[in-house]
N, C-alpha and C positions, 0 to 999 in steps of 0.2 A: 498847924497854922493854915490860914486860907491860901497862901501862896503855894504851900506844898500840896494842898488839895487840888488846886487848879493845874498844877503841872502834870497830873495823871489823867489827862484828858482823852476822851474818845472823840473821833469826828462827829460833830453834831448832826451831819447829814445821815448818820446811821441810826439815830434815835427815833423809834417809832412811838406813836401815840399809845398803842396797845402794849401790854406786857405779856411775855412768853411764859408758857408753862411746859417745862421739859419733863420727860420721863424720869422716874425716881431712880437714882444711882444706888449702887450697892452701899452697904454700911461703910466700907473702906475699900479702896482700890489703889493699886500701884501702877504709875505711869512711868514709862521709860522714854526719854527723848534721846534719840541718836543725833548728834550735831556734827558739824564740820569743824568744830574747835579742836585743837591739838592734832593737826594734820588728819582730820576726819575720824578720829578715834574717841572723841569726847562724848560720854554719856552722862545724862542728868537724871537721876531717879527721884520720883516724888510720891510720897505716901499721902493719899487724900482721905479725910475722914468726914463723912457726910454730916455727923452731928455738930461739926464745927461751924459749918455754914451750909445748910441743906441745899438752898437754891443755887448757890455758887457751885457746889460739888456736882449737882445734877447737870448744870450747864457745861461744866468742864468735861464731865464724863461723856456727855453727848457729842461734844466737839471732837474729843479724841477718837471716839468710835467712828465719827463721820470722816476722819482724815483731815480735819480743818488745819491742824498745826503742821501737817507735812509740807515741807518746803516753805515754811513761814519764817520770816527773818526776825533776828533780834535788832529791832529798829531803834531802840533807845537805851543807852547805857549812861548811868549817872554814877561815877565812882563814889564809893562809900555811901550809897543810897540804894539804888534799885537797878535792875535790868528788866526791861519791858518788851513784850512780844504779844502776838495775838491778832495780827492782821494777816489774812491768807494771801497767797500769791496770785489769786484771781479775783476780779471784781465779782463774778458770779457767786463765789463761795462767800465772800463778805456780805453780799446782798441777802443771801439765803439765811444768814444768822444775825440779821440787823435788829431783830426784835429784842428789846431789853427785858431783863428779868427784875423782879422786885429785890429790894435790898434785904440782906440777912441781918439780924442783930449781930453785933460784934461780940463774940464769945471768947475769942483767942487774940492774944497780942501780936503786933507786927514785929515779932522777934527775928533775928537773923535766920535766914534759910526759909522763912515762911513764904508761901505762895498766896497771891491775893488777886481778886479782879480789880482793874482799874475802873474809874468812873468819873463822870464830869458833873455830877450832881445826884440828887436822890432818884433812885430806880432807873439808873442808866447803864447798868452793867450789860455788856453784850458778849465780847470775845477777848478783849485784851486783858492780860494778866501781867503781873510783875512778881519778881523774886526779891525779897529784901536782902540786901547785901550785909546790912548791919541791923541792930535793934532800932526800929523806927516806931517806937511806942507813941510818938506824936501823931501818927496816922490812925491810932485806934478809935478816934471818934467817928471815922467814916468808913474805914476799909476792914472787911471781915476775912481773915485768912481761913482757908479751907484745907490746907495741907502743908507739908514740910519737905524740903529736899533732904533725902537721907543719904544720898551719895551724889558726888559730882559738883559740890560747891567750888571745888578747885577748878573745875571746868567753867562754871558760871562767871567766876570772877576774871577769867581770862578772855571773855567775849569781847570781840573788837568793838571799839566805840566809833560809830560812823560819823558822829558829829562832836568831836572833842571841843569843849568850850561852850557848847550850846546844849543846855540841859533838856531842852525840848525834844531833842532827837530829830529824825527826818520828818518831812512833811507827811503827816499821817493821811491827809485827804488825797494827796497825790499817789501814795502807796496803795491806799484803798481802791482807787479808781483805775490806776495804771498797772498795778501788779508787779511781779518780779522782773519782767523784762525791763521796765523803767528803773526799778530799784538797782538792779545789777549794773546798769549803764552808769547810773549816778554815783553809786557807792559800790565799786567792785570788790572791796575787801570785806563787805558785811558778812557776818556769820548767820548761818541758817540751822533750823531744825530740819534734819533730813527726813526723819520719821518719828512719829509719836505712836506708842502702842500701850494697850493695857496689858500689864505683865501678870497681874493676879487680882482676884476679887474676893471680898468677904461678904457674903449676902446678909441682909438684915434677918434678925430672928423673927 
């Protein structure tokens, strides 16, 4: 529905008129997020497949390689729907990756554990992604999954909700511009990705 589409918004200030073209990612790659969930021991492992959403996979691979998600917060938790992240802890890093990419055709369904780029309209994907807590097939008209959580969903569902009762999450513009110093002051219990790394790669043939 349109209401669910608009809840997965990116800050409009980040949307550039030009569309980015990222280096081509491997055919598949595995990303491991080390988080501070579960007393600092929670890891989430994601298997990404380029063929599922090539441009999304390319951007995600580039972001992880750049260290974009290191010390990035889980800023939006909607129980029985999604957990969203992908705003860096510094304005400089957010500005660096503000150029959007074109949309991918939706080839996979938004099933439970799938990972997907958020968007605010056509061709507006930049850095924000969400993990589907449940089957959200109603999102299949707009959002193209590029990977699956293969381990650590039990960690993902225990991520602290910084804004219970408000499905929009924290103010994304404030977080984008003011960074982790502001966020930790306003929401001291928020959970973070401590580090994101590429664990393995399968090159294209």
